N, C-alpha and C positions, 0 to 999 in steps of 0.2 A: 640362459642363455650361452653360445656358441663362441664368444669370441674369447680367444685366451689374452693372456696378461700383455703379450707385444702386439696388439694389432690395434690402431688408431681406429676402428669404429663399430659397433656394436650389431651385429645382424644375423636378430633372433627370424620365426615367420612373418611373413605378411610387410617388415619394414625393409624399405628402399634399399639397395647396397649403399654400402659408404655416406650417408648422410645423418647420420646419429654420430657423433663425437661419444670416445668410449670414455666415457668418468664414472670410477669405481662405485662412489657414496650415490649414483642415480641407479645404478646396476644394484645393489643393498638394496636402495627404498623400494625398488620395482619390485623385487624377488619378498620382500616384507609383505608388500601390498596383495601381489598375487595370490597369499595362501587365506588373505583373511579381511573384513575390514578394518579398512586404515586410515586413520589418520596421519598425515606427510607433511611435518613442518618441515621448512627449508627455507632462508634468505631471498628476500626478492632478487632475482635475473638470477638465478642458479641451477632453472628447468625442472619447476616442478610440474610442467606441461609434458616434459618429457619423460617423466617417473611412468606420467596415465598414459601419457602413451606406449608408453612399452608394456606394461599390467596390458593394455585391451589390446595391443597384437597378440598376445602370447592367447589371454583368453582367447579372442575370438578362433585362432586356430586350433587349441584344445579343446573348446566347450559348444563354440560355432552360436547361434543365438545373433542379437543387437547390442551396442555398444551406447548409450547414452551418456553424453556431455554436459554438463549444466555451467552454463558463467551468468553473469548480473545484468550484462549487457551488450545489447546488440553489436557494437565494436568490437568488446574481446570475442564474441562468438562467432562475427566474421576473420579474424586474427585467429582463430583457434582452428575455425575450419580448412582455411590457408596451409598454414600446416599439417595439418592431418594427410591433406591432400598430398602434403608435398613428400610427407614422411614413409606413407604410407601405399600398398602393393595393395591398393583398392579401387575401383573403378570409381572415378570422379561423382558419378551419378548414385552411387551409395552414399556419399558423403553429404547428406543432404544436413541443412542451416533450414531452423524454425526461428521464426520472430512474428514480430504483431504482423511482420508484410505479407507474409504470405497465409493468403487464403484457409479457415478450419479445413474447408472441404477439401481443400487440397495437400492440407498437412495431412487427413485421412490418409487420403492415396498414397501421397509420397514414405508412411509411417510404413505400409506394407510390405514395401520390397527394399526401405536403403538397411545397411546395413549398422551404419553409424549417422545416428542423429545428435545435430550438434545445435542446442538449444538454448533461447531464455527460460526460466523456471517460470516465469508466469505465464509463456504460453502452454508449457508442460501441463501446468496444476491446470488450466483452463479444459483441455483435449483429456482430460484424465476424469476430471469433473462430465461432462460432456459427455464422455462413453463413445469419443473417437479413436482413442488408442488404447494400448493393452498394454505393461510391463510385464506381462508373463514370461516376455521370450527373452529379455534385457538378461545380458548374463555379465555387466560392469556398467557400472553408475556412477561419473564422476561427478563432484559438486567443486567449482572452482570457487574461490573465496572462500572457502566453505566459513569462515566467522561469520556469516549473517547468518548460520542457521540455528537464527531465536525466532522467540515470537511468534504473531500471523505469518512469517517470510514465507515465500511459496517451497521452500525445500525443506521445511520440517513437515510440510502435509505429503510434499512426492517420497520424502525418504519412507515415511508410514506406511503409506502407498505399496512400493516398489517393495519396502519386507512380507506385505503381506501376501502380493501377485507372484509376484517371481519365484518362478521354480528355485531356481539356479543365482540365485542374489550375490551380488559380491559390488563392496560398497567401496571407494577410496575419497578422501575428503582429504583439501589442499588448500595452503593457508599460509602465506608468510609469518602472518602475528593472529594466530586464533582467537583469541584473548588476552582482556587485561588482569586475569587473574585464575586462580585454577579453579572455582565455581564457574567461570564462567566456560574455562576449555569442557570440563565435564557434561555441564548445557548442551555444547556444540557435538558431542560425544554422543551423549544421550538419543540427541533431536537423530541423527542422524544414522543413530545405528550401528555405531563402532565402537570395535574394542579392542584393535591394536593403534598406539601409537610410536610413529616413529621421527625422531627429532634430529636434526642436525643443526649443527652451529655455525658458524664463519672460525671456531675456534678448532674444528676439526678437524683429521692431517687434510682426510681426503677432503676439506670442501672448500683450506682455507689457499693452496694452488690457486684456483681459480677465483681468488677474492682479489680486494685492492682497498688499501685505507681509502677511509671516508672521513675527512675532519669536518668538525663541526664548529662553524662558529655561531654565538652570539654579538649583534649589534646594534650596539645601547645608540640610539636617537633620543634627541629633546626636542620637544614641539613648541612653536614658534607662540606667541602671547596670544596670537589673534586667533589659533584657535584652541588655546587652554580659554579664551571668554568663550566661544560657543558652548563645550563643555563644561562652566561651569554655570552657563546661565540655566541647560537644559540640568544639572545637579541640584539647581537649588529646586528646581521646579518638582524633581522626585523628590527631595529630603519635606517638602511642603505634603505631597501625597501619600508619606508613606507616612506624616502625623496626622492626617488622617483617617489611615489605617490601625496607625496604634493608639487611636482613640475608640474604633471599636474593638479593638483586645487582642487583634491577632495578628499583633508583631509589634517587639519590642526596644526594634531597632529602627532608628529611624535615617542612615547612612547611606548614600547614594550607592554605595559599592557595597550593600547588603546581598548576600551568595544566591545564586541561585536556587542551590539547597532549601535556604528560610521561606525564598516568593514561593519553591515549590507547595512547603509544608503550610504557608500563609494563605496560599490558593485553594489546597483541600479544607481549611478551616473554614473558606468562607463560603464553598460549596455544601458544608455541614449543615450552615446557616441556612444557606437556600434551602434544601432540603426540608428542613426545620420549617420552611414558607419565614421567614424571620424577614424584613425586608431591611433590615442592617448591610443582609447577606447578597443581598441584587445590588444597592447601592456598595459594598466594600469590593464586590467584584467588577464593577465598573472600574472603579481606582486603582484595581490593581491592571485592568487593562493599558490604563493610562500607563502604570508603571513602566512595563512592559515594553510599548512604546518609544519611551524614554530612552531606556535601555538601551533599546536598539543603537538609535539615534547617538549616542554618546560612544557607544561601541566603534560606531562608522566612522565618525571624525576621532575620536583617538587612534586607532588601530588600520585606519584603512583611508579615508582622502576626504578633503571638503568635497567633492562629485558629488561622493557616491551620497552623500548629507544629501547633498541637495537633493538629487534623484528622489531619497528615501519621503523627505517631506513636500515634496512635488505631489507621488503618490497618497501621502498621509492629507492631503486639500483633497485630492481629487475625490478621497476617498470619502471627505467629509461632506461633499458637494452633494454627493450620490444619493439616489431615493434607499431608503431602509437604511441611513447611516449610523454607524453606532454613538451612542451619548459618550463613548471614551473615547473615538476621532475626533465630534465637532467640540468637546472641552480641551482636547489637546491642541485645535490646531486657534486656537480665540483665546489659550491663554497668552496672556503680554510678553511673559518670559519667553516661551517659547519662540513666539512672530520675531523676537529681539533677535533670538540665535538664529531662525530663518535670515533675517536679515544680514545678520553679518556675514553666513553661509555665501550668499547672494553674491553680499557686496568681495567675499576674499575673492583677491585675482595674483593669489603667490602660488605655488606651490605645497603641497605635503610633504615635509622634509625627506619621508620614505622615498618618494620617486627620485629625488634629485642623487640618495644613494643608490637606488638602482641602476639608473643611468652610472656613476662611476661603477658599482662595482661589474656591471656589461664593458665597458669601454676597457677596464683593469685584462679583463677575462677573453674577450674576442678580441683587443687591439693590444694591447702590449706583451699576453700569453699567450696569441697568437691561436687560440680557441676555438672551437669552429661552432659549439650550439649550447646554448642554455634555455634552462623552461626556470619559467617564474609563474609560482603558484599563490592563489588570492583566492582567498574565500568568496572573496564578493564579484557577482559577474559585473556590477558598474565602476566597480576599482579595473577590473579585469580591460573591460574596455576602451577606459579611460588610460591605463596603462599604453595599453597595443597603442592609442592615437599620440600620446606622449614621446614612447620610445619610436617611432616608427618616424621621428624628426633625426633621427642617427641611426637608428640601424636592420636589418630588415627583418621585421616580428609581423605572428598572426596571432589571432586567439585563437583558443578550444574552449568552446562551453557546451553545455549539454543540448540537447534539442529540444526541452521545454520553450513557449514563446512566454518571453514576460513583458509587461509591460515598460513598453519604450526599450526592449530587449529582444531580440528576434535569435532566435534557437537555431542551432545547426544540424539540418539533415543528417541522415549518417552515412550519405556519400559525401559529402560535406566532411565530415569529421575523419573519413578514412582517407577524401584526397589530401586533404592537411598534413596527419599522417604520414605520408606517402613523400610529400615535398619535403617536408622538414627530414626523413631518413636520409632523403635523397640530397638534402644540402641544398635545395634552391632560398630555402631564408636561415636566419639564423638565431631568432630566438620565438620563441613557444610561450603565450602567457597565457596559462590554463586556471580554470576554478576546478573542483577535487574530480571534475569526470575522469582526468587522467590519473587518478593518480593510482586506479585497483588496478592492478594486473596487465593492462596496454601493455605494447611492448614497442616502446617509446626507446629512439635510437640512445646510446651512451650518450650523455652530454659532461659539460667537462667541470657546467656549476648548476645545482639546483639552486633557486633562491628563495627560501620562504616570506610573502610580504609579509605573516604577521606569524606569531605562533598555533600550533593546530592541539586543542588541550586534551586530543588523544593519543593514547602510545598507538595504537592501530595506523590510525590516517599519516601518524610520522613515522613510522616505519614505510610505511607503503612509500613515500614522500620521498625519503632518503636512497630508497630501492633503486630511484631513476638515475643513480651515480654511482661510483664505484663498481664496476659490472668489469670491464675489459680494462681497466688504471686507474691511477690513483684518483678521488673527486674528490669535490667540497661540497661542500653544504656552509649557506651563509642563511645566517636566519635575523629578520629585522625586527626592532622590537623599541617600540616608542616607551623610555620612562614613565614610572607615575601613571601607571595607564591599564588597563585589563590586560595589555600585551605582557606585561608582571607576573600577573597570576597563571594566566595561560603556561608561561613558560617554567613557572614551577609544576605547575600542574605536571602538564609537558613530561618533566624529565624526570615527574616521582612517578608516573605512569610507565612510563616506556625501561623505566628503570625494574620496576616491577616485572616489566612484563619478559626481560631479559633473563631477571632472574629465573622469574616463573617456567621460564623455556630449559634453562641449564638445570632447571630443577625437575623437569620435565625428562626431562633425556635421562637422570640418573636413574628417575624414580618410574618408569613407563610402566613396572611391572605390580607398582603399587597403585598407579592411577587406573589399571584398565582392571584391578579386584574395588577401587571405589563406583565402576562404571555398574549400573541394574543391571542383577543379575540374568535378568528378563532378557538382557541387549546377546547373552550366552544362547538362548535359546529363540531362536527368531520365527519359531511358530505362532509365538506366545507377545509379537511384538505386539500388538495392537491390545492385548489385553492383560489385564492386572492378576490375574491367575493361573496365568498359561495354558486355558484355553484355547482352541481357535474361535478368532475373530465373533464373543458374543453366540454361543449357543440359547438355544432357547426351546422351550418346550409349547410352543402354542401350538392350537388345533391345530393353525393350517398348514405343519409339518412345514412349515420351512425354515431353514438355517441358516446360521452369519447373522441374525442379527447382531451390530452392534453393539460393544462392550458399554457404550454410555447410555443406552435403551434401559441400564437399572438405575436405581435408586434413587433419590427425587424428582426428577425428569420422568419417570414410569411411574410414577405415583401422581402425578400433577397430570397425566396421560388419564392412569386408568379413572381418576377422582374426577374428570371432567367426562370420561362414557357412563361414569357410573349418576353424572348429574343428567346426563339427556337420559335416563331412564326415573327420573322424578327422584334420583337419589336414594333408591330402595337397597342398592349393593354396597359390599363397601370397599376400599382402592386393594386393585388386585397387583401381583408381581407375578410377570409375565420369565421365573424362571424353571428347574425339572423338577421342581421337588412337592408337586403333585399340588400349588395353588394355581387360584381360576387363572384362566391369561382374557385376553381382550375379546374372544369371543362371546365367551360367557355376558358381557356385559353390552351385545346388541341387542336392537329392537326384536321382535317374533317378523316371521315374515308377514303376516297378518295384519300387525301393525307398519309393516314399511307400505304392505299393499295398499293400507289404511291412508299412508299420510301421500301416496302420488297419488293416490286418485284427489284426491285434494287441493294438486298443482299442475293440473291440466293445462292453466293457459299456460304457467311459467317455460313448462317442458314445448310449449307449441313454438313460444317466442322462439326460445332457444335453437329449436332446432331448424325453424326457418330461418333464422344465421347464420346458421352453419349451413345449408341450405345454399345462402347467395352466395359463395363462396371466402375462402378467406382472404381478409385485405391483405398488401405488402407490408408488412414491418419498419417499421422506421429504424434506418441502418443509422449503425452505431458502431465505433470505435471500440474496440474488444476490450474489455475490464479486466484490470489488474495487468495489462503486460507494462514490461519496463520501461522506463522515462523515455515518450517518444514512439514507441513501438506506432506504428503507420498500419488500417487494415485499409483495406478497397471500399469506399463507400456503396461499389455495386457486387459487395458479395454478399452473400445468402448465407447463415450460418448453416454448417449439417446438419442434419434431423437425424445421427444416427439411432434407431433404432435398436429391440432386443428381439431376437427370435425366438425364447425361451417364452414360453405363451405364459406362464406362471408365475413370473417376473413380474412383480409391480413397478411401476412409472412414474415415475415424475418429472412435468417440464419446468426448467427451470428460468427465470428471465436472467440476461448476459448481465444485468446488472447488478443481480443480487448478491455475485460474485462479493461485495465488499464487504457480507456479512460472513460467518462460518458457516450456516444452514446449510450449505450446497456441499460444500467440505465434507460434514458431519453426516448426508445423507449419503454421499457419493462412496462412504468407507464400507456401506451396508454392502451385505453380498445378500438379500431379500430384496433389496431395490435396486434400480436402473434409474440414476439421469441425465438427462437430455439438457444441453443447452441450444437454447432459442432468444431473439431479440422480441419479444411479446411483445404485440401493442396493446394487449389492455391484462392490468392484473402481473403479480409476481409470480408466480405458483398453477399450475393445473396439474391438477389430480385424477379428474375424468374428465368425458365429453359433457357431463353437468356444472363439477366444481370446479372452482379456478380463486385464488386466492389471494385479497389486498394486504399484503404487508407492509404492516409502520409500528417504529420502536416509537415509546411513547413521545421522544423528541419531535420524529417525525409528523405523527397525530396532530401533538398541538402548533404544528408549523404549518399544515394546511388549513388549521384554525385561523390562523392570525396571518392570512397574507402569501400563501407559497405560491407556484406560480400556478398549480392546478389545485382548486380547494379539493378538498377529501370526498364534496357529491358530484361531483365533474367524474372523477375517477370510479364512485361506486354506479354512481352512474350507466358510464359505458361497462360495468363489468356484468348489469342486472341484465342489459340488454343483449348479452351474447353467450351468457350462465343460466341455467334453472335454478344450481344452488348456490350461489356467491357468496363468501365469509369474508369478511374482514375481523384480522387477527392483529390484538394490540398487544406489543412484546416489552414488556419491562415496567420497575414498579414506578410508583410517586405522580402517576396521572396529574392527581389535582395537586401537590407539590411543586412540581417540578419547574413550572413558570406560576407569573403572576397573572392567572388568566381563571376570571371565579369560575367556582365548582358548577354552579348553572349552566354556566356559557356550555362548557363540556358537557353535562347531562343530556342540555337539549341536544348538540350534536350527534351523541350516543342516541336518543329516540330518533331525529330522523332518520338516521341509517337505517335503526330496526322496524322504525313503524312507515315510514315514508317509500324507504327503498324493501322491504322486506329482505334485507340482508341480514343474517347471521352474525354478532360481534361475540368472538373470542378472546380471551385473554391470556397469555402467558408470560413467563418468568421471565425466561431471558430468549439465548441462542437456540441452546441445548431443548431447551421445552418447546420450543415454536418449531423445529427437525425432529420432534417427540410427535408432538399433534399432525405434524405433516403425512407423516410417515404410516400414522396409525388411521387417519381420514383416506388417505391415497389405497391403503389395504385393501381397508372396508368398501369402497367402494370397487376397485379392480377384481379383488377376491371373495367374497364375502358379496356381492349387489353384480358381478360379473360385468362390469361395464370397461368401454374404452379411453382411452386415452385421444382426446380431438381436444386441438388449438382450436381456441374460435377466432374469426373476425379481428376489428381492430376501432378504434377509437374513432367514433360518430360523429357525424359533424354536426353545432348544436343547430338546433330550432332555430326559426328565427325568434320564439319567446325567448330562449337559452341566451341568445345573442343582445336580443334589448337589453336583458337584467344583466348579464355582464358586462355593459356599460353602464351603466346606471352604476352599477353598483364598485366598478371601480371608480367612481368620482367621492374624494375625503375616506376612501375606504367603509362607506357605509353599511354591506356586508346585502346578502343573495335578499332577506327578507323586510328590509326597508326598501330596496331598489324594487321589487312588486308593488308594494304597497304606494311606492311613488307613480309609478307606469296604473295601476289599476287607479290611482285616482289623476290623472293627467293623462291618459291613452295614448300617448306613444314617448318616444325618445327628445325629441325635439321639444316637445311641452313641458315634459320636467327642464330639457335647457334651458328656457327660456323662462321659468317662471320666476315671480320677483321673489326677496324673501317673506312676504306677509304670506301670501300663497302657499308655499313651501311649509310654514310654518303649522298653515292648517293640517298637514296631512300627520295621520294618527304616527307616532316614534322619531317624527323630527323636530326637533328644537331651537332655540336659539344657534348653536353653536354651531349643529350641521348643518341650517341653514344657512350660515354664514360662511362656511366652510362652502357648499355648494357654488353659491356664488360666485366666490373667489376664485375658484380653479377654472369654474366657466366665462367669467367675464376678464379674466386678468391677462395682460399681452404678455404672450409667450418671447421670453428672454434665453 
């Protein structure tokens, strides 16, 4: 950095002159982050983004390449993009925004010319899986709000790909609250490949001059008797349901304020009973669902508003009336005490005392104290809307909620959110009522009061919320707490967790070197980021000569794949490992050329059908929103998904349906150097492995769903698959096919038999997602390498034939199913004749008994209401 101590602004290369105020702590943090993969912990409002900007500017100047900045929401992405365009001497068109609003094929083109990309992580994840972009030339990657980097969140996948693919990687993670304890912080560091931790608190001399005091006041409120009566009626039902669960032996406590941890343990025990096909497990799980719904209602009436619980009850009533409603929902709205609570809520014409207190606090701040702006945070969108309406009688108020529409509540578009924040900054209104969407990172203007409508039970969210005040002047935070309610519990949980986090940050600051020593040593050798043994991502000794098989291919999943290959050869071989120690590879289990030729001769008719379908031309894929995008990401329905292929003739390609991104299979496949994944919105199948092989993948739950009334039955999906591919496959993933649901094993076997015999589709079983990924990779490799076949996506969902449509109409009556539907049509000759037949004639048909006949007549003859 070129600025001296007496200069007010910093002026490194690429930075706009006289734009960034010189703050010593930011310069020190940027200096550290420029030299290694660093976690930057800095209180909200003190310029974490500026630290990353300084690193980006220096990095682009010294090394070149691209910079990628990731933020969890679209409003944050746009905010950061505006800041970067102002702060850097980089052409605006080379600082691009990637969200779900930008078409995938447009993103692929923009990436090539961009110098800085600011994006939501889900979009980058999808583009990496779809082989649209490469991280090879990215020389600085920033993870904003990096505490999210856990579990299956996109940050984790992107970090792994970055360390594996980039030539000269540098990671900066930023958060005001990286985790609730040391273990969580270590998890974030390891997931992002971070080895250095820099922490500054408000107690640091360099920081303290830029911070102001923020007093937190806990304001206790007593609930009126009418609200307590609603609460007590619901608690009585909770106690009753817990008594039933106690009789099943899964709980000892029947207190309505039972902890969530105990409820989770209870659910796990019930799941164990269900897995053992015990009837009490299914019964208990339904009762447990009632308890959870009732606890939510109690929480709303205690801590939110009577209006929010009214809306909640209305949604429960609608759910109970809907087709396929759960027994838990139906029992809930039929319970006399619940109905009594509903009536009391409907007839309550007073205000929740929190509403009155909110109005008083706003009057003090904006009136008596001449304040300018207030933010009110609430957990419930229903409460946010009710508060906005109530406060608008006295103040200029706007709501700020997420982008998703919900029953009875429209979300806000990105433009509406941005417009609302701009007007708030400009003083066009004085009160912003927000749900959690404004908590993280958004550049909400300095406010005089942050009002928590209820305590927040997590330290991270509490810190984020309080960071909206005390930036430029002393701020005030008030938390409303309803006495003798769940607010009390959340109060103590929040205080304990926040204190723990503050202590952890202080300890972290004093023991950064010790923390770095605790990180996985492989983090220091970035070439081993994706492997366990320091080797480059999964070297293999297979006879094909392909290198870079992911390390995940070893172990149990690999053995399962080899065992499957063995089974296809009559079980004459043992499981093989794909390592480099002289053991057999997958190719050793392939059938001979003579056997393959003999097999091909036997299915000319299938090949002809598939080729004819292919020659007829691909049908338009159904447009769909891009999966995995952050909440509210919108995709142009007319957009086609970019079909980026590979120029490497030796690389195996797998086409993945966009909707499969809900699983980790595509991510796992995309990490392998011997494979290329391509995203399409497939009309038929989930994966295409060659011009003749397509796969329909079902988890055990999905498969059973299709047997019990899903949108499309498994037979429809399989029929579509067989019309377009010569070698269609059904993969059923997971365990407990006969135990998971209360479905007769004979029915399941019958469905599997029909798939295999009637449709000539092979059925493969896998242990889980990793095993499925290995199976797909094995089949694709054999098809494209050993058999030299190409990848071709065929046709679309074909229209049903007239017979199929007639069977579909009849089978929809009383859920009688396709077999009985065919029998009825064969007996009566037409749909009309089936519909007009009387009960006695219906009962003459094989498979139709008294109950079914009565149900058919009831459905056909009853008046529509």
